[in-house]
N, C-alpha and C positions, 0 to 999 in steps of 0.2 A: 512175745507179748500178745495178748488178745485185745482187740479193739473194744472200747467201752462205750456203751450207748447210754446217754443220760436223758433225763426229761428235759425238753427244750426250755422250760421255764427255770430249771435249776442250774443249767449249764451256763456259766458266765466267765468272762475273762479273768484270769488269775494274774495279778500284777507281778508276781515273782516268776512264775514258770509258764503259764499258759498264754494263749492268744485269744482274740475275739473270734466269733463265729464268722466263717467264710461262707457266704450265701451263694448258691447256684441258682440258675433260672427255674429249675424244677427238680423234683426227685430223680427224674430221668437224666437230667444234666449231671447231677452228682454221680450217678451210676456210670454214665458214659465217660466222665472224666477219669474214672478208675478202670477204664477198658472193659466195662460190663461185668466186672468182678469186684464189687465194692468190698466184700468181706475179706477175700483173699489178698487183694492188693493193698487194702488199708493195713492189714497185718504185716505185709511185706514192707510197707513204708515205715511202720513203727519200728520194725527190726532194723531196717537199713539206716534210719536216721537217729535211732536211739531216743524216740519220743513216744508219746501216747496220745491217741486221738479219740474223740467222741464224734458221733454222727447221728443225725436224725432227719428224716424226710429230705429237705433240700439244703441242708447245711452240714458243715463239718468244722471241727475246731481242734486245736492242740490243747490238751489239758495238762500235759507234762511235756514241756518243751526244753530245748537247749537254750543257753544264755543268749545266743544270737538269733533265736526264734526261727530255726530252720524248718520246723514243722509247719508253722504258720506260713512262712514264705513258700514252702512246697505246695500247700493247698491253694494259695493264690496263683501260683504258676500253673497248676493243673486247670484251674478255672479259666485262666487266660488262654491256654492251649485249646481247651474244649470250645470256648467261644470262637476262637480264631478259625477252627476247622468246621464248626457247626455240625459235628457228627461225633459218634463214639470214638474215642481214641482207641487205637489197636494196642495190643499188648507190647509190641516193640516200641511204640511211642511212649507208653507209660514207663517201661523199663529204662528207656533212654533218659527220660526226665528224672527218674529216681536215681539212676547212676550218677548223673551230673550233680544233683543236690547232695548225694551221699559223699561224693569225692570233692566237694567244694568247687565245682566247675560250672555252677549255675549261670555265670555270666557268659559262658560259651554256648549255652543251650540254643539260643536264637540262631547262632551261626550254624549249628548242626542241622537244624530244621531248614534254614534258608538254603543250605547247600545240599539238600537231599537230591537223590538221583531218580529221575522219572524213567521207569522201564516200560515193559510192554503194556498194551491196553488191558485194563482190568486187574493189573497187578499193583500192589502197594509200593509206594515210593520207598527207596532205600536211603537210610541216613547213616552217617558215621556215628559210632558209639563211644569214641575216645579221641583224645588229641592226636594220637598216632594214626588212627583211621582217617581223621579229617585231613591231616597232612598228606596221607596217601592219595586220597581223592583229588586233592589240589595238585599233587605232583602228576597224576595221570592226565589231568586236564591241561597241564602246561608243558609237559616234557614228552619226547617221542620214545624214550626208553626208560622204564621204571622197574626197579627191583623191589619186590615185597618179601622181606625176609623175617621169619619168626616162627613161633610154635603153631601147632595145629589149633584151629578154631579161632584164630585172630582176625578172620575176614579177608585174608589176602586174595584168595581166588573169588570169593563171593562178591566183593566190592569191584574187582576188576571185571567180572562178568557183568555186573550191573552197569558199569560205565560203557562196556562194549555194546550192550543191547541199547542203551540210551542213545549213544552216538550213531548206531546203525539206524534206529528208528527216526532220528533227526536228520538223516541223510548225510552225515559227516563222513561216513565210510561206506564202501560198497559191499563189504563182506566182513565176517568174523571168522577167524581161524583159531581153533582151540587144539592144543597139542600137549602131550606129555610122554615121557619115556615109558616104553613097555618093559619095565624091569620087575622081575619077580620079587615079592616080599615074602620069602619063605615058601614059595610054591614054584613049580617048574612050568613055564609057559608051554613047553613042548608036550606035556602030558594032558593038557586041556583038550576036550573033544572038539571036533568040528573043523571048519575051514579056517584059513588064516584070519579072515575078518571076525569069525566067531571066537577065535582064540584071543584076539586083542580087545574085543568089546568090553570084557570085564575091567580092563585097565582104563578104559575111557568112560565108564559108567559115572564116576563122580562129576565129570564135566557135563554129561547129559543131565544129571540131576540138578546141578546148579543152573543150567540153562533153562530148564523147565520151571524153575522158581521165578524166573524173570519174564517168561513168555508163555502164552497159551500153548498147550502141548501140540495141538493141530497146526498152529502157525509155525512153531519151531520145526516140526517135522517137514512142513512144506518148504520152508527156507533151506533146510538141509538137503532136501531132494533136488533143489535147484542149484545147490552149491553156494548159496549166499552165506550159509553157515556151514563150516567144515570142522569135523572133529576127527582127528587122525593122530597116529603115533608119531613121535618125533622123527623117527627114521624116514617117514614119508616126506619130510621137508627138504631133503637133500636135492640140490640142483634147481630149486625153485627161486623165483624172485616175487616177493609178496607186496604188490602195489595196492594202494587204496584200501588197506586192510587194517583191522584192529586185531592184533595177534596176542594170544595169551599162552605162555608156556607154564604149565603146572608141574608140581613135583620136580622142580629144576635141580634139586640136590641129587637126583638119579641120572643126570646127564653127565657124560664124561667131558673132559676138556675139549676133545675133538668135536663132540656133538654140540657143546655149548657154542664153540666158535662157528661151527656150521650154521647153527640156528640164528645167531646174532647177525650173521652176514647175509641172511635172507631178506632183511628189512628193505623194502623198496620205497618208491616215491609216495609221499602222502600216506604214510603208514605209522602206526603206533604199536609199541610192543610192551607188554607187561610180563615180567618173569617172577614167578612165585615159588618159594621153596623154604625148606627148613633144614639147614646143614646138619642138625643133630639127628635127623631121621633118614639119612642116606641108606639105601638098600644095595649099594654097590660097595666094593671093598674100600676100606679106609684110605684116604689120600687120592682116590681117583675121581672124586666128584668135581665137576667143572664149575660148580656154583661159587665156592670160596675164591677160586682163582679169578673168575670173572669179576667178582666184587673188588678184589685187589687191583685188577688191571684198569677197571673203568671208573673207579671212585672219583677221579678228578676231571673227568671229561665233561665239558659243557654239553647240555642236552640230555644228560643221564642223571637220574635221581635214585638214590638208595634209601628206602624207607624200612626202618627196623621196628618190629613189634615185640612185645613181651607178654607175660601172663596176664597183665592188667588189661590187655586188649581182647582176651578170650570172650567170645560171645555165644558159645555153645552152652550146653547144660552146665550149671555152676560147678558140678562135680569135675568137669574137664579141667578147669583151672587148678583144682586141688590135686588131680592126678599128675598134671604137668609139674607142679611145684614139688610133689613127692618124688618124682623121678629125678628132678634137678638136684635135690638134696641127697639122693641115694639112700633114702630111708633113715636119715640122721635123726629125724623127729622121733621115730620109733625107738631108736637106740637111746636117745636122751630120756624118753619116758621110762625105758627099762631100768635106768640108773636111779630113778626116783624111789 
């Protein structure tokens, strides 16, 4: 749908479908409520909510709305959020609001924003984007060992990293330890050039990338040089006791039973551990992944929480969710279309 601009004197509430004008403080306030992209995000809201909007200068309105006036309610929510923040909403905040209204979860929106995670200076706060993500953040806050299990792009590592940085900055933990198995995904580690550290760096790059989204690059590098933040392969955890640390194990599906047991028993005093993985993407031989075994063994232990994600929690490019669904169905959609 394309957004419709009407003359302000002719646009009026429609008793059957539309709503009244929702006035913003200024034309700039209207633009900022739509994350600085009024045209594009107005069209996205029309498509997502199944409505049609009109806008002019400092107001917007629904001219074709749903029976429960979702379009009108969404505009009023955006106005409230913009006033509450007193600044331009960022794209992630707009998307969060739209997703909540599109899925009928608008009553939870205040909770999502209220429980946002404050990370490094100058970086935007991080908020849950779905009920599963909100439950995950709450579990990390309340439990010492949390498993985040689900498809790529569901925020497992990103949210865990946000919590780690937030708690480090707040002085709740003395250090962050980020680790993952150095397992080849179709490539042979031994054939990579350079020293051992240079060989394993590509496997740790995703953790570096996530960290730099939460902290200024120079600050993160300085903390790593001092050992406050450590990024290392899982094999380097053997024989250690990790006290006063927030520990994240990424790509846990690539850890063997022995490695998983070794890692889980490293947890020391006043430490928190988050294990992230997707059993469907294991790069080690079938049946050797230690993640499913750990989930079975620890499911009923007090102090452990298992949080599961699905494709509805994907927060990467919208195409990622479609790719995941296509692989889950094994191309059945294509086969059904071929029969038509």
